[in-house]
N, C-alpha and C positions, 0 to 999 in steps of 0.2 A: 582632635590635637589641642592642647591645652597652649605650648611655646610653638614658637617657629621662627626660623631663619632667612631672613628676605632676601632675594635674588641680590648680589653686588650691583648689578645694573639701578636697580630702583634705590638701593641704600644711595649711591651716587645721584640718581635723578632727585631725590628727596634731603639729601645733604643729611642725613641721619648720622646721629653720632653712634647707635646701638645699633646692630645687625637682628640681634633676636628680640622677638614682641611677646604679646600675651595675645590670647586669640582672645577679642571681644566678643564675636558672633560670625556664625557662617551660615549662609542660606543652603537650602537642600533642594535639589528637583525631585521628580517624581519618583524616579529610581532608587533615592536615597544618598546620591553623589553631592558632593559639597560642589558649588559653583563659583563663590566668591568669599573672602573674610573681610571682617573687620578688624584690625589688628592696633595694638599700642606699642611703640615705642618711646620709652621715657615718656617726657611729656607729648609727644605727636602722636594723635591716631590717624592712622588711614584705613580708609573705607575703600570695598570695592576689588581687594586683591585678588587676583586669581591663582587657583592653587598651583598651577605648575609655577609661580613667580615662590613658592614658602616650601623650605624643605624642613619636615619635623622635627622638632627637638625632643620635645616632652609631649606624650601621647596622651590623651584620656578619652576614652573611650564612653559615652553615655547614651542612655536611651530611656524609653519609658514600657514602664511595664504593661501589661496588658490590663485593661481593666474588666471588671467581672461585673455581669449585669445583676441588677441588684434583685434579691429572691423576692415576691411579691408577698406580701404577707399574707396567710389564709385565716380565714376567717373560723373561729371556732363554733360549731353546730351545738344548737341546743339541742338536749333530747330530751 
């Protein structure tokens, strides 16, 4: 997720001017599930936001391609 809308309860609690924010970072557990977000709302950065408090607005998946093992260089035999 690239952007998300924060729950109205947290918008009021933190007195934010904007409810839609940019995702700066997210954690992943061993199963690939997101545990928490750090998000920016205007000039304010909130850390540790739970996924259930954020509605995805603009999603962008990302991943890491598998790395191939480097091939060993073979020595040329002298004949």
